[in-house]
VMD Tcl script that builds the backbone (N, CA, C; Angstrom):
set m [mol new atoms 420]
animate dup $m
set s [atomselect $m all]
$s set {name element resname resid chain x y z} {
  {N N UNK 1 A 9.249 -75.985 -43.738}
  {CA C UNK 1 A 10.144 -74.854 -43.690}
  {C C UNK 1 A 9.372 -73.549 -43.526}
  {N N UNK 2 A 9.780 -72.741 -42.636}
  {CA C UNK 2 A 9.160 -71.442 -42.417}
  {C C UNK 2 A 9.642 -70.428 -43.455}
  {N N UNK 3 A 10.807 -70.598 -43.979}
  {CA C UNK 3 A 11.382 -69.622 -44.916}
  {C C UNK 3 A 10.592 -69.514 -46.221}
  {N N UNK 4 A 9.757 -70.498 -46.566}
  {CA C UNK 4 A 9.017 -70.419 -47.824}
  {C C UNK 4 A 7.671 -69.711 -47.671}
  {N N UNK 5 A 7.366 -69.160 -46.513}
  {CA C UNK 5 A 6.122 -68.443 -46.276}
  {C C UNK 5 A 6.363 -66.938 -46.230}
  {N N UNK 6 A 5.416 -66.225 -46.750}
  {CA C UNK 6 A 5.503 -64.768 -46.690}
  {C C UNK 6 A 4.851 -64.301 -45.394}
  {N N UNK 7 A 5.600 -63.545 -44.634}
  {CA C UNK 7 A 5.076 -63.006 -43.390}
  {C C UNK 7 A 5.089 -61.487 -43.533}
  {N N UNK 8 A 3.915 -60.901 -43.388}
  {CA C UNK 8 A 3.839 -59.448 -43.507}
  {C C UNK 8 A 3.248 -58.855 -42.241}
  {N N UNK 9 A 3.653 -57.645 -41.965}
  {CA C UNK 9 A 3.145 -56.937 -40.797}
  {C C UNK 9 A 1.727 -56.479 -41.096}
  {N N UNK 10 A 0.835 -56.679 -40.178}
  {CA C UNK 10 A -0.559 -56.278 -40.358}
  {C C UNK 10 A -0.932 -55.271 -39.283}
  {N N UNK 11 A -0.980 -54.018 -39.692}
  {CA C UNK 11 A -1.416 -52.979 -38.764}
  {C C UNK 11 A -2.936 -52.980 -38.711}
  {N N UNK 12 A -3.467 -52.670 -37.556}
  {CA C UNK 12 A -4.927 -52.599 -37.453}
  {C C UNK 12 A -5.419 -51.327 -38.153}
  {N N UNK 13 A -6.666 -51.360 -38.585}
  {CA C UNK 13 A -7.269 -50.213 -39.255}
  {C C UNK 13 A -7.624 -49.179 -38.197}
  {N N UNK 14 A -7.229 -47.921 -38.393}
  {CA C UNK 14 A -7.551 -46.889 -37.406}
  {C C UNK 14 A -9.067 -46.733 -37.240}
  {N N UNK 15 A -9.514 -46.534 -36.032}
  {CA C UNK 15 A -10.940 -46.425 -35.732}
  {C C UNK 15 A -11.607 -45.305 -36.523}
  {N N UNK 16 A -10.895 -44.223 -36.802}
  {CA C UNK 16 A -11.501 -43.117 -37.549}
  {C C UNK 16 A -11.804 -43.486 -38.994}
  {N N UNK 17 A -11.341 -44.644 -39.467}
  {CA C UNK 17 A -11.645 -45.102 -40.821}
  {C C UNK 17 A -12.754 -46.158 -40.852}
  {N N UNK 18 A -13.297 -46.513 -39.701}
  {CA C UNK 18 A -14.406 -47.454 -39.639}
  {C C UNK 18 A -15.639 -46.819 -40.277}
  {N N UNK 19 A -16.498 -47.645 -40.885}
  {CA C UNK 19 A -17.747 -47.148 -41.442}
  {C C UNK 19 A -18.678 -46.755 -40.313}
  {N N UNK 20 A -19.289 -45.605 -40.457}
  {CA C UNK 20 A -20.312 -45.177 -39.510}
  {C C UNK 20 A -21.530 -44.731 -40.322}
  {N N UNK 21 A -22.723 -45.068 -39.871}
  {CA C UNK 21 A -23.926 -44.675 -40.606}
  {C C UNK 21 A -24.031 -43.153 -40.741}
  {N N UNK 22 A -24.564 -42.702 -41.864}
  {CA C UNK 22 A -24.856 -41.291 -42.076}
  {C C UNK 22 A -26.091 -41.188 -42.967}
  {N N UNK 23 A -26.446 -40.000 -43.430}
  {CA C UNK 23 A -27.668 -39.848 -44.227}
  {C C UNK 23 A -27.554 -40.525 -45.596}
  {N N UNK 24 A -26.336 -40.748 -46.099}
  {CA C UNK 24 A -26.170 -41.432 -47.390}
  {C C UNK 24 A -26.189 -42.954 -47.250}
  {N N UNK 25 A -25.644 -43.452 -46.172}
  {CA C UNK 25 A -25.640 -44.892 -45.888}
  {C C UNK 25 A -26.120 -45.098 -44.461}
  {N N UNK 26 A -27.434 -45.182 -44.278}
  {CA C UNK 26 A -28.019 -45.220 -42.931}
  {C C UNK 26 A -27.833 -46.573 -42.241}
  {N N UNK 27 A -28.138 -46.621 -40.955}
  {CA C UNK 27 A -28.041 -47.898 -40.231}
  {C C UNK 27 A -29.125 -48.876 -40.701}
  {N N UNK 28 A -28.893 -50.156 -40.470}
  {CA C UNK 28 A -29.851 -51.190 -40.872}
  {C C UNK 28 A -31.232 -50.953 -40.275}
  {N N UNK 29 A -31.293 -50.403 -39.077}
  {CA C UNK 29 A -32.577 -50.204 -38.401}
  {C C UNK 29 A -33.502 -49.242 -39.159}
  {N N UNK 30 A -32.964 -48.433 -40.061}
  {CA C UNK 30 A -33.827 -47.504 -40.806}
  {C C UNK 30 A -34.145 -48.015 -42.218}
  {N N UNK 31 A -33.714 -49.233 -42.539}
  {CA C UNK 31 A -33.991 -49.824 -43.846}
  {C C UNK 31 A -35.128 -50.835 -43.748}
  {N N UNK 32 A -35.749 -51.128 -44.877}
  {CA C UNK 32 A -36.797 -52.155 -44.944}
  {C C UNK 32 A -36.114 -53.521 -44.956}
  {N N UNK 33 A -36.651 -54.452 -44.196}
  {CA C UNK 33 A -36.083 -55.805 -44.145}
  {C C UNK 33 A -37.030 -56.778 -44.835}
  {N N UNK 34 A -36.484 -57.571 -45.744}
  {CA C UNK 34 A -37.258 -58.638 -46.377}
  {C C UNK 34 A -36.527 -59.954 -46.166}
  {N N UNK 35 A -37.273 -61.033 -46.104}
  {CA C UNK 35 A -36.691 -62.367 -45.973}
  {C C UNK 35 A -37.019 -63.148 -47.229}
  {N N UNK 36 A -35.987 -63.693 -47.851}
  {CA C UNK 36 A -36.161 -64.466 -49.085}
  {C C UNK 36 A -35.839 -65.928 -48.770}
  {N N UNK 37 A -36.795 -66.822 -48.957}
  {CA C UNK 37 A -36.548 -68.242 -48.669}
  {C C UNK 37 A -35.450 -68.827 -49.557}
  {N N UNK 38 A -34.882 -69.916 -49.108}
  {CA C UNK 38 A -33.848 -70.616 -49.876}
  {C C UNK 38 A -34.401 -71.016 -51.239}
  {N N UNK 39 A -33.581 -70.848 -52.269}
  {CA C UNK 39 A -33.959 -71.249 -53.613}
  {C C UNK 39 A -34.942 -70.321 -54.303}
  {N N UNK 40 A -35.202 -69.145 -53.750}
  {CA C UNK 40 A -36.203 -68.230 -54.308}
  {C C UNK 40 A -35.599 -66.888 -54.668}
  {N N UNK 41 A -36.430 -66.040 -55.259}
  {CA C UNK 41 A -36.063 -64.660 -55.523}
  {C C UNK 41 A -37.285 -63.787 -55.265}
  {N N UNK 42 A -37.057 -62.493 -55.115}
  {CA C UNK 42 A -38.128 -61.566 -54.800}
  {C C UNK 42 A -38.042 -60.362 -55.734}
  {N N UNK 43 A -39.173 -59.978 -56.317}
  {CA C UNK 43 A -39.259 -58.854 -57.253}
  {C C UNK 43 A -39.926 -57.670 -56.566}
  {N N UNK 44 A -39.374 -56.475 -56.745}
  {CA C UNK 44 A -39.987 -55.235 -56.256}
  {C C UNK 44 A -40.020 -54.274 -57.436}
  {N N UNK 45 A -41.229 -53.802 -57.797}
  {CA C UNK 45 A -41.384 -52.933 -58.969}
  {C C UNK 45 A -41.763 -51.513 -58.563}
  {N N UNK 46 A -41.250 -50.561 -59.336}
  {CA C UNK 46 A -41.556 -49.142 -59.158}
  {C C UNK 46 A -41.900 -48.562 -60.519}
  {N N UNK 47 A -42.812 -47.584 -60.537}
  {CA C UNK 47 A -43.137 -46.879 -61.778}
  {C C UNK 47 A -42.663 -45.440 -61.627}
  {N N UNK 48 A -41.832 -45.010 -62.566}
  {CA C UNK 48 A -41.370 -43.624 -62.608}
  {C C UNK 48 A -42.056 -42.947 -63.779}
  {N N UNK 49 A -42.884 -41.942 -63.485}
  {CA C UNK 49 A -43.616 -41.254 -64.547}
  {C C UNK 49 A -42.941 -39.952 -64.959}
  {N N UNK 50 A -42.063 -39.439 -64.135}
  {CA C UNK 50 A -41.403 -38.159 -64.400}
  {C C UNK 50 A -40.490 -38.244 -65.622}
  {N N UNK 51 A -40.495 -37.187 -66.427}
  {CA C UNK 51 A -39.614 -37.140 -67.596}
  {C C UNK 51 A -38.373 -36.306 -67.327}
  {N N UNK 52 A -38.308 -35.667 -66.154}
  {CA C UNK 52 A -37.108 -34.885 -65.837}
  {C C UNK 52 A -35.984 -35.837 -65.425}
  {N N UNK 53 A -34.725 -35.407 -65.591}
  {CA C UNK 53 A -33.604 -36.287 -65.231}
  {C C UNK 53 A -33.730 -36.752 -63.781}
  {N N UNK 54 A -33.487 -38.007 -63.579}
  {CA C UNK 54 A -33.612 -38.572 -62.237}
  {C C UNK 54 A -32.528 -39.617 -62.004}
  {N N UNK 55 A -32.335 -39.921 -60.741}
  {CA C UNK 55 A -31.390 -40.956 -60.320}
  {C C UNK 55 A -32.137 -41.996 -59.506}
  {N N UNK 56 A -31.733 -43.236 -59.662}
  {CA C UNK 56 A -32.210 -44.324 -58.816}
  {C C UNK 56 A -31.177 -44.444 -57.705}
  {N N UNK 57 A -31.632 -44.318 -56.477}
  {CA C UNK 57 A -30.720 -44.386 -55.333}
  {C C UNK 57 A -31.164 -45.546 -54.452}
  {N N UNK 58 A -30.203 -46.385 -54.116}
  {CA C UNK 58 A -30.529 -47.571 -53.325}
  {C C UNK 58 A -29.462 -47.806 -52.269}
  {N N UNK 59 A -29.925 -48.069 -51.061}
  {CA C UNK 59 A -29.053 -48.572 -50.001}
  {C C UNK 59 A -29.410 -50.025 -49.805}
  {N N UNK 60 A -28.415 -50.855 -49.561}
  {CA C UNK 60 A -28.691 -52.292 -49.430}
  {C C UNK 60 A -27.629 -52.973 -48.581}
  {N N UNK 61 A -28.031 -54.070 -47.974}
  {CA C UNK 61 A -27.127 -54.906 -47.212}
  {C C UNK 61 A -27.818 -56.253 -47.030}
  {N N UNK 62 A -27.037 -57.290 -46.921}
  {CA C UNK 62 A -27.602 -58.626 -46.712}
  {C C UNK 62 A -26.856 -59.347 -45.616}
  {N N UNK 63 A -27.541 -60.266 -44.945}
  {CA C UNK 63 A -26.866 -61.000 -43.874}
  {C C UNK 63 A -26.048 -62.180 -44.407}
  {N N UNK 64 A -26.174 -62.452 -45.700}
  {CA C UNK 64 A -25.356 -63.458 -46.384}
  {C C UNK 64 A -25.192 -63.000 -47.830}
  {N N UNK 65 A -24.392 -63.698 -48.603}
  {CA C UNK 65 A -24.223 -63.358 -50.013}
  {C C UNK 65 A -25.569 -63.459 -50.724}
  {N N UNK 66 A -25.846 -62.479 -51.593}
  {CA C UNK 66 A -27.103 -62.475 -52.338}
  {C C UNK 66 A -26.854 -61.936 -53.735}
  {N N UNK 67 A -27.771 -62.221 -54.630}
  {CA C UNK 67 A -27.682 -61.701 -55.984}
  {C C UNK 67 A -28.705 -60.598 -56.185}
  {N N UNK 68 A -28.432 -59.736 -57.162}
  {CA C UNK 68 A -29.372 -58.665 -57.461}
  {C C UNK 68 A -29.330 -58.353 -58.951}
  {N N UNK 69 A -30.485 -58.071 -59.521}
  {CA C UNK 69 A -30.634 -57.638 -60.909}
  {C C UNK 69 A -31.536 -56.415 -60.904}
  {N N UNK 70 A -31.217 -55.419 -61.740}
  {CA C UNK 70 A -32.111 -54.277 -61.943}
  {C C UNK 70 A -32.632 -54.357 -63.363}
  {N N UNK 71 A -33.959 -54.312 -63.509}
  {CA C UNK 71 A -34.581 -54.392 -64.829}
  {C C UNK 71 A -35.332 -53.099 -65.129}
  {N N UNK 72 A -35.522 -52.823 -66.434}
  {CA C UNK 72 A -36.184 -51.587 -66.858}
  {C C UNK 72 A -37.039 -51.847 -68.083}
  {N N UNK 73 A -38.166 -51.132 -68.157}
  {CA C UNK 73 A -39.025 -51.146 -69.334}
  {C C UNK 73 A -39.644 -49.767 -69.496}
  {N N UNK 74 A -39.863 -49.340 -70.725}
  {CA C UNK 74 A -40.533 -48.064 -70.981}
  {C C UNK 74 A -42.028 -48.152 -70.709}
  {N N UNK 75 A -42.553 -49.346 -70.511}
  {CA C UNK 75 A -43.965 -49.533 -70.154}
  {C C UNK 75 A -44.234 -48.867 -68.806}
  {N N UNK 76 A -45.448 -48.447 -68.577}
  {CA C UNK 76 A -45.833 -47.903 -67.275}
  {C C UNK 76 A -46.703 -48.892 -66.496}
  {N N UNK 77 A -46.759 -50.139 -66.966}
  {CA C UNK 77 A -47.549 -51.191 -66.321}
  {C C UNK 77 A -46.650 -51.981 -65.368}
  {N N UNK 78 A -46.831 -51.824 -64.040}
  {CA C UNK 78 A -45.945 -52.512 -63.092}
  {C C UNK 78 A -46.057 -54.031 -63.118}
  {N N UNK 79 A -47.111 -54.579 -63.757}
  {CA C UNK 79 A -47.258 -56.035 -63.817}
  {C C UNK 79 A -46.606 -56.624 -65.077}
  {N N UNK 80 A -45.836 -55.821 -65.811}
  {CA C UNK 80 A -45.169 -56.313 -67.019}
  {C C UNK 80 A -44.317 -57.534 -66.683}
  {N N UNK 81 A -44.312 -58.506 -67.580}
  {CA C UNK 81 A -43.527 -59.718 -67.383}
  {C C UNK 81 A -42.038 -59.393 -67.471}
  {N N UNK 82 A -41.256 -60.005 -66.608}
  {CA C UNK 82 A -39.809 -59.758 -66.586}
  {C C UNK 82 A -39.134 -60.083 -67.912}
  {N N UNK 83 A -39.688 -61.033 -68.657}
  {CA C UNK 83 A -39.088 -61.405 -69.948}
  {C C UNK 83 A -39.203 -60.277 -70.975}
  {N N UNK 84 A -40.083 -59.310 -70.721}
  {CA C UNK 84 A -40.252 -58.176 -71.629}
  {C C UNK 84 A -39.426 -56.965 -71.200}
  {N N UNK 85 A -38.653 -57.108 -70.149}
  {CA C UNK 85 A -37.836 -56.016 -69.635}
  {C C UNK 85 A -36.376 -56.243 -69.999}
  {N N UNK 86 A -35.596 -55.168 -69.987}
  {CA C UNK 86 A -34.158 -55.314 -70.222}
  {C C UNK 86 A -33.434 -55.342 -68.877}
  {N N UNK 87 A -32.307 -56.008 -68.844}
  {CA C UNK 87 A -31.479 -55.991 -67.641}
  {C C UNK 87 A -30.680 -54.695 -67.648}
  {N N UNK 88 A -31.181 -53.720 -66.918}
  {CA C UNK 88 A -30.521 -52.423 -66.829}
  {C C UNK 88 A -29.192 -52.586 -66.090}
  {N N UNK 89 A -29.177 -53.411 -65.073}
  {CA C UNK 89 A -27.956 -53.779 -64.353}
  {C C UNK 89 A -28.025 -55.303 -64.204}
  {N N UNK 90 A -27.233 -56.036 -64.981}
  {CA C UNK 90 A -27.336 -57.503 -64.986}
  {C C UNK 90 A -27.079 -58.127 -63.606}
  {N N UNK 91 A -27.434 -59.381 -63.499}
  {CA C UNK 91 A -27.250 -60.142 -62.259}
  {C C UNK 91 A -25.819 -60.015 -61.761}
  {N N UNK 92 A -25.701 -59.781 -60.462}
  {CA C UNK 92 A -24.390 -59.716 -59.818}
  {C C UNK 92 A -24.554 -60.206 -58.398}
  {N N UNK 93 A -23.550 -60.919 -57.884}
  {CA C UNK 93 A -23.604 -61.400 -56.507}
  {C C UNK 93 A -22.866 -60.435 -55.599}
  {N N UNK 94 A -23.494 -60.110 -54.482}
  {CA C UNK 94 A -22.917 -59.202 -53.495}
  {C C UNK 94 A -22.598 -59.972 -52.223}
  {N N UNK 95 A -21.411 -59.763 -51.669}
  {CA C UNK 95 A -21.068 -60.461 -50.426}
  {C C UNK 95 A -21.752 -59.815 -49.233}
  {N N UNK 96 A -21.905 -60.571 -48.197}
  {CA C UNK 96 A -22.403 -60.017 -46.945}
  {C C UNK 96 A -21.333 -59.078 -46.399}
  {N N UNK 97 A -21.746 -57.903 -45.940}
  {CA C UNK 97 A -20.784 -56.934 -45.406}
  {C C UNK 97 A -21.341 -56.302 -44.136}
  {N N UNK 98 A -20.457 -55.809 -43.280}
  {CA C UNK 98 A -20.928 -55.148 -42.057}
  {C C UNK 98 A -21.303 -53.684 -42.298}
  {N N UNK 99 A -21.476 -53.300 -43.562}
  {CA C UNK 99 A -21.800 -51.919 -43.906}
  {C C UNK 99 A -23.044 -51.886 -44.794}
  {N N UNK 100 A -23.505 -50.687 -45.087}
  {CA C UNK 100 A -24.637 -50.500 -45.987}
  {C C UNK 100 A -24.111 -49.869 -47.272}
  {N N UNK 101 A -24.326 -50.542 -48.392}
  {CA C UNK 101 A -23.928 -50.037 -49.710}
  {C C UNK 101 A -24.819 -48.887 -50.145}
  {N N UNK 102 A -24.298 -48.060 -51.039}
  {CA C UNK 102 A -25.114 -47.008 -51.656}
  {C C UNK 102 A -24.862 -47.030 -53.153}
  {N N UNK 103 A -25.930 -47.139 -53.907}
  {CA C UNK 103 A -25.881 -47.139 -55.363}
  {C C UNK 103 A -26.660 -45.914 -55.832}
  {N N UNK 104 A -26.084 -45.139 -56.762}
  {CA C UNK 104 A -26.791 -43.977 -57.340}
  {C C UNK 104 A -26.492 -43.963 -58.829}
  {N N UNK 105 A -27.526 -44.225 -59.634}
  {CA C UNK 105 A -27.370 -44.303 -61.087}
  {C C UNK 105 A -28.430 -43.471 -61.781}
  {N N UNK 106 A -28.031 -42.754 -62.828}
  {CA C UNK 106 A -29.000 -42.002 -63.628}
  {C C UNK 106 A -29.899 -42.998 -64.348}
  {N N UNK 107 A -31.211 -42.739 -64.310}
  {CA C UNK 107 A -32.166 -43.651 -64.931}
  {C C UNK 107 A -32.329 -43.322 -66.413}
  {N N UNK 108 A -32.674 -44.328 -67.243}
  {CA C UNK 108 A -32.857 -44.098 -68.677}
  {C C UNK 108 A -34.065 -43.223 -69.009}
  {N N UNK 109 A -35.059 -43.156 -68.114}
  {CA C UNK 109 A -36.252 -42.360 -68.382}
  {C C UNK 109 A -37.454 -42.927 -67.669}
  {N N UNK 110 A -38.654 -42.426 -68.012}
  {CA C UNK 110 A -39.870 -42.941 -67.379}
  {C C UNK 110 A -40.070 -44.422 -67.718}
  {N N UNK 111 A -40.715 -45.129 -66.807}
  {CA C UNK 111 A -41.002 -46.540 -67.053}
  {C C UNK 111 A -41.064 -47.337 -65.767}
  {N N UNK 112 A -41.032 -48.652 -65.924}
  {CA C UNK 112 A -41.065 -49.573 -64.792}
  {C C UNK 112 A -39.637 -49.986 -64.462}
  {N N UNK 113 A -39.299 -49.901 -63.196}
  {CA C UNK 113 A -38.005 -50.362 -62.686}
  {C C UNK 113 A -38.285 -51.513 -61.735}
  {N N UNK 114 A -37.555 -52.590 -61.910}
  {CA C UNK 114 A -37.764 -53.775 -61.070}
  {C C UNK 114 A -36.425 -54.201 -60.484}
  {N N UNK 115 A -36.430 -54.356 -59.175}
  {CA C UNK 115 A -35.262 -54.882 -58.470}
  {C C UNK 115 A -35.571 -56.337 -58.152}
  {N N UNK 116 A -34.643 -57.217 -58.486}
  {CA C UNK 116 A -34.819 -58.640 -58.195}
  {C C UNK 116 A -33.696 -59.055 -57.249}
  {N N UNK 117 A -34.072 -59.475 -56.045}
  {CA C UNK 117 A -33.105 -60.010 -55.089}
  {C C UNK 117 A -33.118 -61.530 -55.223}
  {N N UNK 118 A -31.941 -62.131 -55.322}
  {CA C UNK 118 A -31.818 -63.569 -55.583}
  {C C UNK 118 A -31.246 -64.313 -54.370}
  {N N UNK 119 A -31.866 -65.455 -54.087}
  {CA C UNK 119 A -31.330 -66.386 -53.087}
  {C C UNK 119 A -31.430 -67.815 -53.627}
  {N N UNK 120 A -31.340 -67.950 -54.945}
  {CA C UNK 120 A -31.475 -69.286 -55.547}
  {C C UNK 120 A -30.315 -70.214 -55.222}
  {N N UNK 121 A -29.151 -69.656 -54.881}
  {CA C UNK 121 A -27.990 -70.502 -54.613}
  {C C UNK 121 A -28.107 -71.245 -53.282}
  {N N UNK 122 A -29.017 -70.790 -52.411}
  {CA C UNK 122 A -29.175 -71.425 -51.102}
  {C C UNK 122 A -30.083 -72.644 -51.201}
  {N N UNK 123 A -29.743 -73.668 -50.484}
  {CA C UNK 123 A -30.559 -74.883 -50.442}
  {C C UNK 123 A -31.414 -74.936 -49.189}
  {N N UNK 124 A -30.912 -74.350 -48.102}
  {CA C UNK 124 A -31.579 -74.502 -46.815}
  {C C UNK 124 A -31.901 -73.160 -46.165}
  {N N UNK 125 A -30.964 -72.239 -46.159}
  {CA C UNK 125 A -31.094 -71.011 -45.375}
  {C C UNK 125 A -31.784 -69.876 -46.124}
  {N N UNK 126 A -32.664 -69.192 -45.407}
  {CA C UNK 126 A -33.276 -67.986 -45.965}
  {C C UNK 126 A -32.272 -66.838 -45.852}
  {N N UNK 127 A -32.599 -65.746 -46.508}
  {CA C UNK 127 A -31.710 -64.596 -46.593}
  {C C UNK 127 A -32.465 -63.350 -46.164}
  {N N UNK 128 A -31.846 -62.522 -45.344}
  {CA C UNK 128 A -32.417 -61.227 -44.982}
  {C C UNK 128 A -31.702 -60.148 -45.773}
  {N N UNK 129 A -32.455 -59.345 -46.495}
  {CA C UNK 129 A -31.910 -58.207 -47.229}
  {C C UNK 129 A -32.543 -56.951 -46.647}
  {N N UNK 130 A -31.723 -55.960 -46.436}
  {CA C UNK 130 A -32.170 -54.665 -45.930}
  {C C UNK 130 A -31.993 -53.667 -47.070}
  {N N UNK 131 A -33.018 -52.850 -47.332}
  {CA C UNK 131 A -32.904 -51.934 -48.462}
  {C C UNK 131 A -33.710 -50.662 -48.251}
  {N N UNK 132 A -33.351 -49.646 -49.022}
  {CA C UNK 132 A -34.118 -48.409 -49.158}
  {C C UNK 132 A -33.911 -47.969 -50.599}
  {N N UNK 133 A -34.997 -47.673 -51.314}
  {CA C UNK 133 A -34.910 -47.242 -52.712}
  {C C UNK 133 A -35.693 -45.958 -52.893}
  {N N UNK 134 A -35.086 -44.999 -53.573}
  {CA C UNK 134 A -35.756 -43.747 -53.895}
  {C C UNK 134 A -35.320 -43.277 -55.273}
  {N N UNK 135 A -36.107 -42.407 -55.858}
  {CA C UNK 135 A -35.714 -41.698 -57.067}
  {C C UNK 135 A -35.485 -40.251 -56.660}
  {N N UNK 136 A -34.421 -39.648 -57.156}
  {CA C UNK 136 A -34.167 -38.252 -56.825}
  {C C UNK 136 A -33.725 -37.481 -58.053}
  {N N UNK 137 A -33.889 -36.156 -58.018}
  {CA C UNK 137 A -33.475 -35.323 -59.138}
  {C C UNK 137 A -32.019 -34.895 -58.963}
  {N N UNK 138 A -31.542 -34.018 -59.833}
  {CA C UNK 138 A -30.151 -33.579 -59.767}
  {C C UNK 138 A -29.803 -32.887 -58.441}
  {N N UNK 139 A -30.805 -32.347 -57.769}
  {CA C UNK 139 A -30.572 -31.648 -56.497}
  {C C UNK 139 A -30.675 -32.562 -55.278}
  {N N UNK 140 A -30.907 -33.828 -55.535}
  {CA C UNK 140 A -31.008 -34.771 -54.418}
  {C C UNK 140 A -32.376 -34.824 -53.806}
}
mol reanalyze $m
mol bondsrecalc $m
mol representation Tube
mol addrep $m
């Protein structure tokens, strides 16, 4: 029976509402590309020594679903073991999208910041992640 189905009108999205790259969310070609093998994860560490208020700003995109964790420690040693760090932003899975995400979060203070990109859920396929990470002050 056709009567038991919901049929709704679907208007197309106006072109002026399409995502277009800009200085806040740049095109993939201006981001760093990393490849993470199936079943693996990749750690990238940064040391922030400044005590003035700062923001962690990140642009990211993946060609498939990927996981990400942000870790933090007051230590200034970039080789600190992950088990000694706190999950500043716990593990979360991000879907593949045709756009570039932008994350801007105030940091807790000086220390080591570690971004962990996850591809452990994959058995066969590697994952390409595109990213740009910076620290900025209140004035950008």
